[in-house]
N, C-alpha and C positions, 0 to 999 in steps of 0.2 A: 477217742471215745465215744465222744461225740457224733464223728463220724459213720461211727460201724452204727449206731445207734439208730439214726436218719438212717442207715442206707438198708439197715432192715426193713424200713417202717415203709422207704420208697425202695420194694424191690431188693436190696440185695447190693445194689451197688451207690455209693456215698452222692449225695444229689447238693447242690449248693443250692442250698438256701435264699441268702441275702447274694443275688450277681453286685461287683462295685458299678457306680456310675460309670455312663462314657466319659471320654474327656470330653471336657467344652475346650469350640473352637471358638474363634472371637476374632472377626477381622479385623486389621489397625482402625483405632478411636471410636470401636465398639466399647459400649461399657458393660459390666459385668456385676452384678448383684449378688450373691448368694442370700436370699431368703431360710436357707435350712440353718443357719448359724442363732441364736441368740443378742436380739438385737438390745440396745442401751437400754439399761434398767436405771430410772432415776432414784436418786436416793430416798428410801422408804417403802422401797414399791417390792414387788416379783412378780416375776411371769407365770401370770398360772392359764394363759391358754397360748399359743401361738400358731398361727398356719402356714406353714411353709409353702411359697411357691414355687418351686425350687431355685437352679441356678436361673434369672436372668440374663439373656445376651441381644444386646440390641444396639441398636445404632442411637447418639445423645438427643436425638430431633423426635424419636419413634420414641424414648420415656416421656421427653416433655408433651407429649400429645397424650400418652396413656395418662399423665398425669394432670394435664388439663380438662381431661374426659373423666374423671373421676372427684374431679373439684366439686365443687359446690357453692354458691351465689346467694341459697338461704340453707335456714340450720337441717330442716328435714327435706331435702336437696339429696345431697349426700346418702341416706337410708336406699336413695333409689339407684346408685352406683354399686359398679363391684369394688370389692375393701379392697383394700393393698397393708401389706406390711409395714410394721415400725420399721423393718431390715431394710424398705425403700427410703424411708425419711431419717433413717441413720447417713446412707449416701448423700441422698437431697443436703442433707446440712454437711457434707465434705463438697461438693460440686452446687456450691447456690446457682452458678449460671443456670443448670440445668430446670432450677423451678420458673415453670412459664411465669410470663411477667404482665400479663393479661389484667386491668385494673377491675374486672367486676368481680373474679378470682376475690373471696372471701378466707380460704380457705379450707384443709383436708385435715377429714379421720380418718387415721391409719387401723381400723377395726377388725384386722385378723388379727394383733397382738394386745391380749388383756389380762392387765393386771389388777394387781389386788393388795393391798396395804399390807404389809409385814405385821403379823402378830394379829392378824385380824381374829376374832373369837366367834362372829356370824352376829345374827342380829338384826345385820340390813337386806333387805330384800332383794339387792341386788348393789353386790358392793364393787364390782369393776368400773375400771377406769381405761381410757385411752388413749396416745399420743396425739398429738395434735400439732397441725401447720398453719398459723395465722400469721395474718400481719397486725404491727404495732398500731399506736396513733402518728406514728411518723413513716409508715408507709413499708416498716422494715420488717422481714419474716421473722417470727420469733416462735421455737419449738414448746411446747408447755403438756402436761398431760391433766386432762380433763376428766370428770365422772362421765360414765358412757351409761349414754343410753339403754332400760332395756330389753328393747328391739336387737341390738348389738350382740349381745351376748350368744357362746357360740351356735347355740340353737337358733339363735334370730337372724338370721342370715333372711 
């Protein structure tokens, strides 16, 4: 019935509205990150906004370079960099060997996924949180969720 309805609208013949995605071809050794799926959600939060970057297929060294280029050495340095999805953070936590080892890198904010506290009823002017990856005092990488800067909102890129 739906195809008949769309068929009438599009000139009398059934039309495919959503074509299936093309098959993903990855060379041996390539990393595949599916940013279309919902990333890990910390307890007490829910995903408010998630910008999918599609399915990323690249060599491991290219992923490390991309992450290195989007890292920050100062807090607001991150705002000048293209945002990354929290799905990339999930992948990096599963493959820590791909996290850049440059000691000048302080960390990363994954601004393409915004979280909001469960049960949020309003009142705050900017209630959004982002996940981050930072070095702790021992130099180990640690994932956390932090309050997002208002400039990081879906309209603030």
